[in-house]
N, C-alpha and C positions, 0 to 999 in steps of 0.2 A: 884574043878571044872576045868577041862582042857579047856583052851581057844585056839581058833584057831587064826592063823596069821591075823591081820586086813586087810580088802580088800582096806581100805581107811584110811587116817588120817586126822582129822579136828583140826584145831588150833583156839582156841578163841583167836585171835592175838592182840587185843587192848591192853591187859595187860600182855601178855607172854613175859617174858625176851628174849633178842635177843640170849643169849647163848642156851636157850632151842630151839628156832626155828633153830638155826644153827645145834644142835645135830639132830633134826628131819630131816633136809635136808639130812644130811649124811646117816642116816638110810633109808630114802625114796629112795635115790638113789641106795644104796647097795642092798636093798631088792625089788626095783622096786614097791614100794607102792605109788599110787597117793596120794598127799596131798594138801588139801584145807585151806588157811588161810582166816579167816572171820573176817573183821574189819570195823570200821566206816570211815576209811580213808585209802588211798592207803599207802602201806608199800613196801620197796624194797625187792625183792625175787630173788633168783638165777634163770637164764634163764634155763628152764627145762620143758619138756613136762609133767613131774610128778608133778609140783608145780603150783597151781593156787590161785591168789589173787582175793578174792571176797569182793567187797566194798558195804556195805549195807547203808541204811539210818542212819542219826545220831540219830535217836529215841531212847528212853530207851529200852535197851536190844534188839535192832534190830539184832545185831550179834547172840545173844543166839537164838532168835526166828528162825533166818535163819538155824542155825545148828539143832535145833530140828526138823524143818521141813524137812530137807534133809538127817540127818543121818539115816543110815540103820543097821540092825543087824550085829554084829561082826565087825563093824568099831570102830575106836578108837578116842576119843575126848580128847584134851588135854585143860584143864581149871582150874582156880582157883575158878570159879564161882560154888559153892556148889549146889544151886538150879538147874543150867543148868546141872551139873552132875547127879542130881537126875531124871531129865527128860530124860537125855541120857540113863540112866539104865533102864527106863520103856520101852525104844525101843529096848532092848537087845543089846545095844552097850556097850563098855567099856569106862570108863573115869579115866583120871589120871590127877593129879595137876603137876604144874611146879617143885615141890619139890620131886616128885616121889611117892606120896601117891596115891595108886590105890583105886578108890571108888568102892564098890561092894554092893550087896543087904544086906549084913550083917553089914556093917559100915555106910551106908549113912544116915540112921535115926538118930543115935547118933551124927554124924558129923552135920547134920542139926539143931539138938536140941542144940548142943554146940555153933553154929554160932548164933543162936537166943538168947541164954543166954548172950553171949559176946556183942551182939549188944545192948541188954538191959542195961548192964553195961557201955558201951561206951556212950549210949544215956543219961544215968543218970550222966556221969562224972566220974564214978568210975574208969574206965580203960580209960587211954588216949593214950596208945601206940597200935601199930599193931603188926604183926609178925616180928621176927628179920630179919635183912637185908639179901637179897638174896645173896648167895655166891657160890664159888667153890664146896663146900660140897653138896650143894643143886642140882647142875649141874650133880655131879656124881651120887647122889641118883637117879635122874631123869633119867640118861642114863641107870643106872642098871634096873629101872623099865621097861623103853621102851625096852630093850634087852629081858627081860622075856616075855614082852607082845607081841613081834613079833618073837619068836621062832616058 
């Protein structure tokens, strides 16, 4: 399925690594794409007409709810939150995680199922660790995915 260039980029900013945000800032500037960061507290952003910082209440999933309420078709959301990604897809927007994995209609159900299974294992104490540390390889994979999504 051919995607069109996103008209806006949304960043679920509370847990998004700084290197990913910086990559997005560069792409937004180069391609003139408005970008909204949504978080529970203020974060430093470059001074730019293209970049907006939206601070929401500190309630549970407040940033996610804001993004779901405001995202539109063909916009891009950067999030590691799989349920948020699933909601974004329902609105015909695009979602990618900070490690460069693009969520789509074909993979979101299995990703949600795997998330739930792993949560059960963690809750039972069977699994005690999380994903591997975020590193330069992840930033490169994200940059590659972002490039493809903004062609």
